[in-house]
C-alpha positions as CSV (number, residue, x, y, z in Angstrom):
1,M,20.5,-2.7,-36.9
2,D,17.4,-4.6,-34.6
3,T,16.4,-2.7,-31.8
4,I,15.7,-4.6,-28.4
5,D,12.0,-3.8,-29.6
6,S,12.2,-5.6,-32.8
7,L,14.0,-8.8,-31.3
8,A,11.2,-8.7,-28.5
9,R,8.7,-9.3,-31.6
10,Y,11.2,-11.7,-33.8
11,V,13.7,-13.3,-31.9
12,P,13.5,-15.7,-28.7
13,I,15.7,-14.0,-26.3
14,N,18.2,-16.4,-25.8
15,K,19.2,-15.7,-29.8
16,W,20.1,-11.4,-28.7
17,R,23.1,-10.7,-28.0
18,T,24.2,-11.5,-24.8
19,D,24.4,-8.2,-23.2
20,D,20.8,-7.0,-24.6
21,Q,19.1,-10.3,-22.6
22,P,17.5,-8.8,-19.6
23,R,19.1,-11.2,-17.7
24,Q,23.0,-11.2,-18.4
25,K,22.4,-7.2,-18.9
26,L,21.4,-6.9,-14.9
27,V,24.6,-9.1,-14.2
28,I,26.7,-6.9,-17.0
29,K,25.1,-3.7,-16.5
30,G,23.6,-3.1,-12.9
31,I,19.8,-3.6,-12.8
32,E,19.3,0.1,-12.4
33,T,19.9,-0.4,-16.7
34,L,16.7,-2.2,-16.9
35,S,13.4,-0.8,-18.3
36,D,10.2,-1.8,-16.3
37,A,9.9,-3.9,-19.0
38,E,13.0,-5.8,-19.1
39,L,12.7,-6.5,-15.5
40,L,8.9,-7.6,-15.3
41,A,10.4,-9.8,-18.5
42,L,12.8,-11.4,-15.9
43,L,9.9,-12.1,-13.6
44,L,7.7,-13.8,-16.3
45,N,11.2,-16.1,-17.8
46,T,9.2,-17.6,-20.7
47,G,7.2,-16.0,-23.8
48,H,4.1,-17.8,-25.8
49,K,4.8,-18.5,-29.0
50,H,5.8,-16.2,-31.2
51,K,5.5,-13.7,-28.3
52,S,9.0,-13.1,-26.2
53,A,8.5,-12.9,-22.5
54,L,10.0,-8.7,-23.3
55,L,6.9,-8.8,-25.6
56,L,4.5,-10.0,-23.8
57,A,6.2,-7.7,-20.5
58,Q,5.5,-4.7,-22.8
59,E,1.8,-6.0,-23.2
60,I,1.2,-6.3,-19.0
61,L,2.5,-2.9,-18.5
62,S,0.4,-1.6,-21.8
63,K,-2.7,-2.8,-20.0
64,S,-1.7,-0.9,-17.0
65,S,-1.3,2.7,-18.9
66,N,2.5,1.4,-18.2
67,N,2.2,3.0,-14.8
68,L,3.7,0.2,-11.7
69,Q,0.8,2.0,-9.4
70,E,-1.8,1.0,-11.5
71,L,-0.7,-2.7,-12.4
72,G,-0.1,-2.8,-8.4
73,K,-3.9,-3.0,-8.1
74,V,-4.3,-6.1,-10.5
75,N,-4.8,-9.5,-8.7
76,V,-4.3,-12.9,-10.6
77,N,-7.4,-13.6,-12.3
78,Q,-7.3,-9.7,-14.4
79,L,-3.3,-11.1,-15.9
80,R,-4.6,-14.2,-16.5
81,R,-7.2,-12.2,-19.2
82,L,-4.0,-12.0,-21.1
83,R,-3.3,-14.7,-23.9
84,G,0.4,-16.4,-22.2
85,I,-0.3,-15.4,-19.1
86,G,-0.9,-18.4,-17.0
87,E,-1.4,-18.5,-13.4
88,A,2.0,-19.6,-12.9
89,K,3.0,-16.1,-14.5
90,A,0.3,-13.7,-13.0
91,A,1.4,-15.4,-9.3
92,R,5.0,-14.9,-9.9
93,I,4.2,-10.6,-10.7
94,V,1.7,-10.5,-7.8
95,A,3.8,-11.6,-5.8
96,A,7.0,-9.8,-6.4
97,L,4.5,-6.4,-6.6
98,E,3.5,-7.6,-3.1
99,L,7.0,-8.2,-1.4
100,G,7.7,-4.1,-3.1
101,R,4.8,-3.7,-0.7
102,R,6.1,-4.9,2.1
103,R,9.8,-3.8,1.5
104,Q,8.3,-0.2,1.9
105,A,6.4,-1.1,4.7
106,G,9.0,-2.5,7.0
107,N,10.8,0.4,6.7
108,V,8.6,1.4,9.1
109,L,8.7,-1.2,11.6
110,F,11.9,-2.2,11.5
111,K,12.0,1.3,13.8
112,N,9.1,-0.7,15.4
113,T,8.6,2.6,17.5
114,I,5.9,4.9,15.6
115,H,6.3,8.7,16.5
116,N,3.8,10.4,14.2
117,G,1.5,10.6,12.1
118,Q,3.4,10.7,9.1
119,D,5.6,7.4,10.5
120,A,2.0,5.6,10.5
121,A,1.1,6.7,7.0
122,L,4.7,5.9,5.5
123,Y,3.6,2.3,7.0
124,F,-0.1,2.2,5.6
125,K,0.4,3.8,2.7
126,P,2.5,1.0,0.6
127,I,-0.3,-1.1,2.0
128,L,-3.6,0.2,0.8
129,G,-2.5,2.8,-1.4
130,D,-3.5,1.1,-4.3
131,C,-5.5,-1.8,-3.2
132,P,-9.0,-1.5,-5.1
133,N,-11.3,-2.2,-2.0
134,E,-12.1,-0.3,1.0
135,R,-10.0,-2.2,4.1
136,V,-9.6,-0.9,7.9
137,H,-6.4,-1.6,9.6
138,V,-5.5,-1.0,13.0
139,L,-1.7,-0.3,14.3
140,F,-1.4,-1.4,18.0
141,L,1.2,-0.5,20.3
142,N,2.9,0.0,23.5
143,F,3.2,2.6,26.3
144,A,6.2,3.4,24.2
145,H,4.4,3.3,20.8
146,K,6.3,0.4,19.7
147,V,4.3,-1.7,17.0
148,I,2.7,-4.6,18.6
149,K,0.5,-6.3,15.6
150,D,-0.9,-4.5,12.4
151,C,-4.2,-6.4,12.0
152,C,-6.8,-5.8,9.2
153,I,-10.0,-5.5,10.7
154,S,-12.4,-5.1,8.1
155,Q,-12.6,-5.6,4.0
156,G,-15.1,-3.8,2.2
157,G,-16.0,-2.8,-1.0
158,I,-14.8,0.0,-3.4
159,S,-16.6,2.9,-1.4
160,S,-17.0,1.6,2.4
161,A,-15.7,-1.2,4.5
162,F,-17.7,-1.9,8.2
163,A,-15.4,-2.2,11.1
164,D,-16.6,-3.9,14.7
165,V,-14.8,-1.3,17.8
166,R,-16.0,-4.9,19.7
167,I,-13.1,-6.7,17.3
168,I,-10.4,-3.9,17.7
169,L,-10.9,-3.3,21.3
170,R,-10.8,-6.9,22.1
171,E,-7.3,-7.5,19.9
172,A,-6.1,-4.0,21.9
173,L,-6.7,-6.2,24.9
174,E,-5.5,-9.5,24.5
175,L,-2.1,-7.7,22.9
176,G,-2.0,-5.6,26.1
177,A,-2.2,-2.5,23.4
178,T,-2.2,1.2,25.0
179,S,-3.4,3.2,22.3
180,I,-4.0,2.4,18.7
181,I,-4.2,3.9,15.4
182,L,-6.7,3.4,13.0
183,C,-6.1,3.6,9.0
184,H,-8.4,3.0,6.1
185,N,-8.0,4.0,2.4
186,H,-10.3,5.4,0.0
187,P,-9.5,3.8,-3.4
188,S,-11.3,6.8,-5.1
189,G,-8.4,9.3,-4.3
190,N,-10.6,11.4,-2.8
191,L,-8.7,11.8,1.0
192,N,-11.0,13.9,2.6
193,P,-12.8,12.3,5.6
194,S,-16.3,11.5,5.4
195,Q,-18.8,11.9,8.0
196,S,-19.1,8.8,8.6
197,D,-15.4,8.1,9.0
198,I,-15.8,10.9,11.7
199,L,-18.7,9.2,13.4
200,F,-16.7,5.7,13.5
201,T,-13.6,7.7,14.9
202,K,-15.6,9.2,17.7
203,K,-17.4,5.6,18.3
204,V,-13.7,4.1,18.7
205,V,-12.2,6.9,20.9
206,Q,-15.5,6.7,23.2
207,A,-15.4,2.7,23.3
208,A,-12.1,2.6,23.8
209,S,-11.0,5.1,26.5
210,I,-13.6,3.0,29.2
211,L,-10.3,0.5,28.3
212,D,-7.7,3.2,29.1
213,I,-7.0,2.7,25.4
214,L,-5.6,6.0,23.5
215,V,-6.6,6.6,20.1
216,L,-4.0,8.6,18.6
217,D,-4.9,9.1,15.0
218,H,-7.0,8.4,12.1
219,I,-5.3,8.2,8.7
220,I,-6.4,7.8,5.8
221,V,-4.4,6.9,2.8
222,S,-4.7,6.4,-1.0
223,Q,-2.1,6.9,-4.5
224,A,-2.0,11.0,-3.2
225,G,-1.1,10.9,-0.2
226,Y,-2.7,10.7,3.4
227,Y,-4.7,12.4,5.2
228,S,-4.6,12.8,9.5
229,M,-7.6,13.2,11.5
230,N,-5.2,14.4,14.1
231,E,-3.1,16.7,11.9
232,E,-6.0,18.6,11.0
233,G,-7.9,18.9,14.2
234,L,-10.3,16.4,14.5
235,M,-8.9,14.9,17.3
236,S,-8.7,17.7,19.2
237,E,-10.9,19.9,21.9
238,E,-10.8,22.7,19.6
239,K,-11.8,22.0,16.1
240,Q,-9.1,23.6,13.9
241,Q,-10.7,25.5,11.0
242,R,-8.6,24.0,7.7
243,S,-9.1,20.9,6.5
244,Q,-5.8,21.1,3.9
245,I,-4.1,17.4,2.9
246,R,-1.0,17.1,3.6
247,E,1.4,14.7,1.6
248,N,4.2,12.4,3.4
249,N,6.3,15.4,4.6
250,S,4.8,17.2,7.6
251,P,6.0,15.1,10.7
252,F,4.1,15.9,14.1
253,G,4.1,14.6,17.3
254,F,1.3,12.5,19.4
255,A,2.3,14.2,22.6
256,A,-0.7,17.1,22.1
257,I,-3.4,14.8,21.3
258,R,-6.5,14.7,23.2
259,M,-9.0,12.2,23.2
260,V,-12.3,14.2,22.1
261,I,-13.5,14.4,18.5
262,A,-14.8,17.6,17.8
């Protein structure tokens, strides 16, 4: 009996048994029964010459080590290098992955309030966790910690991104924000803040304090999790003698934050 893999290689999907075709399988058996490759094949819709959409999907996943997190890092040009992937197919894949990221981020913004560093990290991680280049984002909040706006204020290379403090504060004033949360990603996966990260935070805190704007936290994210400068004591009057990196399961409140960089 032919397996799905063998059918993928030698028989067009529309010639398969109806309940083996990804689209019909989804309708009849439920979306949870589809593999990652079958879901990706639905996005592709068609294959290439003697290559079915499912085989093409398997090749795409193979190029990403069969890891959806790695697939989330690819762009349109990278996908188009694979034979059988044109601009339209590549754009559909990238768009679907971006929708997934925005859905995750929307879980926090739907509540419209950031209560702690965990909330901020859960918002930023889907956006920045698998980004191949370093980016600096700022969450602008009102007095009740409700989100006014999320703004990317800088994009850089693999190891750094220059951010202008004046742009951050100008945006905060225009939006009427009373507090902000800084965030950037480390594409290397290392969550520990660099000395330049700490100095940048200190610079923002000092400038913002003149305008009575509070810097609640500076979050660093990667696929591994997040690092909170507030949680680790870098934004309190007395620097705590610890630098443990926490996963997304250790909430804390902003009420005790003091605007002094240790």
